[in-house]
N, C-alpha and C positions, 0 to 999 in steps of 0.2 A: 872921513867916511871910510868904512871898511871895504877893501877890494879883495875879491877872491883871487888866490894864486892861480886858479885854473882858467885857462883861456879856451873859449869855444871857437873851434875852427871849422870851416866848411871848404868845399871844393872851390878852387879858383876857376875862372873861366877857361884858362889854358888847360887845366887838368880835365875839366869836363869835356872839352873839345877833343882831347887826346883819347879819352875813354870812348867817346862816340865814334871816333875814327877807327879805333881798334875793333869795336863791335861791327862797324860797317865792313871792314876787311874780312872779319870772320864770317859774316853773313854771305859776302860775295864768294868766299871760298866754299861755303856750305851749299849754296843754291845749286851749282852744277851737280853735286853729288845727290841732292834730293831729286833733281830732275832725272838724272840717270837711273835712280832707284825706281822712280815712277814709270819710266819707260820700260825698265826691266819687268816690272809688274804687269804692264800692259802687254808686253811681248809674251809673257808667260800665259796671260789670259787668252791671247790670240791663239797660241799653240793648243790650249785646252779646248777652244772652239773647234779646232781642226780634229782633235781627238774625238770629240762628240760626233762630228760629221763622219769620221771613219767608223765609229761604232754603229752609227745609223746605217751607213752603206753595207756593213757586214751583216747587220740584223735584217735589212731588206733582202739581201742575197739569201740569207738563211730561210726567209719566209717564202720567197718567190723563185729561188734558184737562178737569179739574174740580178744585175744592177738596175736601178730605175732607168727607164728610157729617157734619152735626151733628145728633144724634138718630137714631142708626142702631144696627145690631147684629142680634141674633136675637130672635125672639118665638115663643112657642108659639101655634099657630094654631087649636087645638081649642076648642070652646065650654067656657066655664068657666075659661079661662086668666086670668092676673092682669091687673088694671087697671094703668094706668100708674103709679099711686102705690104699688103693691105691690112688695115685694122678690121676687126669683125666683132660685132657684139653678139652674134648668134652662134659662134663657135670659137674655140681657142686657136683655130687655124693651124693646128699641128706645131705650135710654137712654144710649148711648155718645156722648161728645163728639167733636168733630173733632180734639181733641188725641190721641185714641187712634190715629186713622188716620195722623197725621203722625209718630208715634214712630219708624218706621224711617228717616225722613228727617232726624232730629235726633240721630243716633248712638245710637239705642235699639233696634237690631235684635234683641238678645237678649231684651229685654222684649216686643217685638212677637211674637216666636216663641212665647213663653209664652202670650200672649193669643190668638193665632190658632190654637193647637192645644189639644186637651183637656189639662187640667192636674190632676195628682194632688198635692194639697198635702202629704200625709203620706208619699208615696212607698212605700206598703205594698201597692199594688195598685189596680186600677180598679174598686173596689166602687161608689163614687159619685164619680167624678172630675168636676170642673167642665167644662162643654162648651167647645168652641172659641168664641172671642169672649166667654167668661166668663159669670158670673152678672150680676145687676143690680149697678150700681156702688156700692151701699151695703153690699155683702157683705164684712165684715171678714176672714173666713177666706180670701178669695181674695187671695193675696199680691200679684199685680200691681197691684190697685187700692189697696193700702196702701203702695205704693212711692213715695217722694219722688224726683222727677226733677229733677236740679240745674238743667236748662235751664228748668224751669217755676217756679223759685223766685227771688225777688228777694232779694239778700243783705241788704237793709235791713229785711226783714220777719223778726222773730224767732219767729213762730209755728211750732210744731213739735209733732208727736205727737198721741196720742189726747186727746180722743175723735174727732178728725178722722181721715180716712184719708190718702191721699197728697194733699198740698195743691198748689194752683197760685196764682200771682200774676198770671196772664195769662188773659184771657177773650176770647171771640169777639164781635165787634161784631154786635149784633142790630138796630141801627137806633135810630130816635127814637120808637118806640111799643112798649109792652110788653103790648098787649091780647092778642096771639096768640103770644107768644114761647115758650110751652110746647108748643102743638100744632103750630105751623108749617104746612107744606103738607099734612100728613096726621095726624089725631089718633090717639092710641093706641087709642081706643075704636072699633075697626073691627068689622064684623059677624063673629060667630063667635069672638070673644075675650072673652066674658064679659058682653056687653051686647047683648041682642037687640032693643032698642027704638030703634035708630038708623035714621032714615028713609033711603029709597033714594037721595034726592038729597043725602045727607050729603057725599059726596066733592066734588061741585060747589060746595056751599055753603062747605065748608072752603076750597076753592081761592080763592073770592071773598074770604073773610075774610083769607086769607094775603096775597093780592095787595095788599090795602088797607093792612095793618098791618106786614107783615114787610119792612121797607125797608132792612135792613142787608146787608152782604156775605154774611153767613151767615143762611140761613133753615132752621130745623129741618126735617129730612126732605125737603129739596129739593136737587137737584143745582145747584150754583152754579159759575160760572166767570168769567174775566176779561170775557167779552162782556157779562155782566150789569151790569158797573160802568160805567154810562153817563155818570156825572159825571166820569170820569177817575180812574185809579188813584192819581195823586198827590194827589187832593183827597178821598179816601174812606178812612176808618179801617177797617182789617181786624180789629185786635185792640186791646185796651186793658188797662192795668194795674189790679189790684185788691188791696186789703189783706185779710189774713186775720184771723180772730178770735184775740184774746189773752185772752179770758175777762173782759173789762172792760166789757161792754155798750156798746161803741162804736157810735155811730149809723151808722158806715160798714160794719160787719161783721156785725151781727145785725139782724134785722127786728123790727117791732112785733108785737103779738099781739091786735090788735082791729081792728074795721072790716071792710069788704068791699073787694074790688079795684075795684069801680065807683067808690068814693070816690076812689081814687088815679088811675084812668083819667081822671076829670074834673078832677082837681087833683093833679098829682104832688107838690106841696108840702103835701099834706093832713096829714101827720104833724106839721107845725110849727104847726098851728092852736092858739092858746093855750087854747081850750076843752078840748082833748083832754088837756092836761097830760102829754105823753109825755116831755118833755125834763127832765133833772135841772137845776134852776135854778142850782145851785152848780157844775155841770160841763156847760156847754152843748154839748159834743161827745159826750155820753153820754146814753143813755136813763135815766130815773129807775128806782129800784128796782122790780122787778116787771115792767118792760117789756123787750122784747128777750130773751125767755126761751129761745128756741131757739139756744142757744150750742153750740159744739163741732161735732158731726156735721152739724148743719143750718145752719151759718154760711157766710159768704161764702168761696168758694174752698176749701171743705173736702174736695172730691172732684174731682180733676182729670179723672177718667174719666166724670163724670156731666154730661149735657148740660143739665140743668135750669138756668134762668137764674141762680138763686142761687149756683151753683157755678162755672159757666164762661161766663157771659154778661155783657156790658156794654151799656148803653143810653146814647145821647147825649141824655138828657133833662135831668136835673139836672147841673150842672157838677161837675167832679172833686171828690172828698172831701166831697160832700154826703151826706145820709142815705140809707140803704137802707129805703125806705118801702114795705113789702109786707105781705101777710097773714100769718097766724100759723104757717105751717110751710113748709119748703123745697120742698114739692111744689106750691105755688101759683105762679102766674105772677108771679115777683118782678121788681121794677124793679132791675136791676143797675147801680148807680152806680159809675163808675170811681173809683179812688183808689190811694193808696200810702202808704208810710212815709217817702217823700222830702218835703223841706220845700217846700210851696207848689204842688204839682201832681202829675202822674203822666206816665208814658210812654204813647205810643200807637204802634202799628205801622200805617203807611199801606199801602195795597194794593200800591203799587209797591215795597215793601220798605224804605222810609225810616222811620227812628225819630225821632219828635218828642217834645218835652217840653211838655205842655199845662199852663198854670197854672190855678189855681183861679178866677182872675178872668176867664177867657175869656168873651166875650160869649155868653150862653146864652138870650137872648130872654125870654119870659114863662114862668117856672117853674111857674105856676099854670094854664097853658092846657091844655085837654083834649088827649089824644093822638089822632092820626089813626086812624080806624077805618072799617069798611065802611059804617056808618050815620051817620057823622059829618056835621055841618053846618058851613058857613062855613070857618073855619081848620082844622077837624078832618075835612073831607071828604076822601075818597080822592084822592090826587094833589096835595094841597096842599103848599106849601113847608113846611119844618119850622117849628113855632111856637117852637123853642128856639134860634133865632139861628144864629151860626156853628157853635157846638158841635153843634147838631142837624143842620145841613147837612153837616158832616163825617162824620156817621154814616149818612147816606142815600146810596144808590148811584145813584139815578136821578131826582132831583127837579128837575134842571136849575138848581140854584142856583149862583151864581158866588161863589167865595171870593176876595174882593178885598183881602185883607191877608195878610201873612206870618204863619205860625203856627209 
């Protein structure tokens, strides 16, 4: 029988296993690079969102000669009306954030028209439609407040859906003191709206408190414009990034449930005191079990339309990605720490429209120093330079501090 001199050869099992192993090693080496490239793209997209918001703020200012009001809307004026912490379906209760006003300037004209007109959610008639400018921002049935706006979301943040409403990853800069960030220039508790015990000099007293503590570009319930930014628009933060809750008790996204705000006013790092035992010893970036209980609807960034500091405010007190150390519910004057899901820092929007990436290691002074307020002494006296270093100086609009290094 004739036999061909050619031999047909194939891969041996050993050779095949070696090839598979080599391919596995190469894929293992390649995956981190792919993931890093994806995160770089997400980070770039996040920065572009901030640029769009900056353009929107500037265009709003060009149209109205001021920034959109933070802590505005409608309010029932008759005696017995709701307090600021109450929900209200008949008014927005002066609780709308500046992000509501800027919507038509960031390609959200259709959403703005829903908000600025009476809204009938079921479409079956005006039996009880929501009023123009909507109900209070914690109203789930009001569709605009539950809408996620792409321009307000960082692609690196996976948080989504209930129990939050429409989320935001971008907050307004309220400065380096959080003693008055809920009331601002005018408190919700005004005569004739449910509290008859307010003294006649309340308005003047509130103005003095606000002038001392509200040192950011945005002051709740006050008209602010470029003229107020005395330190220069290139040296002052207008907005900052924040992370939203993933249901994991992260120190960045939910607050603690004990103590009083005075504890935190006098020491912003109060929550880290060892005697309090608030941090999980095995996971130091998370509160221990039973702490940080107001997750979901009361967590960081959970309502883009709500002006309360927990939702749409950032303070330049603790450096980026530090803890949110505040009292037990979102209606309290929370210290809004900036942060993100990006590695090592977060974006900020400067008042001139520039977008910067601030690292967690930025010089932030003494994180245990008391905040500036109307009755403060020494470094906490009204008009003092920020006790929180370069980070604090970037958040104040008129303390005459010189930023002498590139950020």
